[in-house]
C-alpha positions, 0 to 999 in steps of 0.5 A, spaced: 500 500 500 505 504 501 509 503 495 502 504 491 501 511 495 508 513 493 508 511 486 501 515 485 504 521 489 498 520 495 500 522 502 498 517 508 493 521 512 495 521 520 488 523 523 487 526 529 480 524 531 483 517 530 489 518 534 485 520 540 484 512 541 490 509 544 489 502 541 489 506 534 495 509 535 498 503 537 496 499 531 498 504 526 505 506 529 509 501 526 505 502 519 507 510 520 514 508 521 514 503 515 511 509 511 516 514 513 522 509 512 519 508 505 519 516 504 512 516 504 509 523 504 504 525 510 498 529 511 495 531 518 487 532 519 483 534 525 477 530 523 473 536 526 466 536 525 465 542 530 470 547 532 471 544 538 474 538 535 480 543 532 485 541 537 485 534 534 490 537 529 495 538 535 494 531 537 495 529 530 501 533 529 504 531 536 503 524 534 507 524 528 513 525 532 513 517 535 514 514 529 519 519 527 516 523 522 519 530 521 515 536 518 519 536 511 515 529 510 508 533 511 505 536 505 505 543 505 499 548 503 503 550 497 504 543 495 496 541 496 494 547 492 499 545 486 496 538 486 489 541 486 492 546 480 495 540 476 488 536 477 484 542 474 489 543 468 489 535 467 481 535 467 480 541 463 485 538 458 481 531 458 475 535 457 477 539 451 482 535 448 481 531 442 476 526 442 
C-alpha cells in the first residue's frame, strides 16, 4: 500500500480524531514508521466536525513525532494547492482535448 501511495504521489493521512484512541495509535505506529522509512509523504487532519474538535490537529501533529516523522515529510499548503492546480489543468485538458 505504501509503495502504491508513493508511486501515485498520495500522502498517508495521520488523523487526529483517530489518534485520540490509544489502541489506534498503537496499531498504526509501526505502519507510520514503515511509511516514513519508505519516504512516504504525510498529511495531518483534525477530523473536526465542530470547532471544538480543532485541537485534534495538535494531537495529530504531536503524534507524528513517535514514529519519527519530521515536518519536511508533511505536505505543505503550497504543495496541496499545486496538486489541486495540476488536477484542474489535467481535467480541463481531458475535457477539451481531442476526442
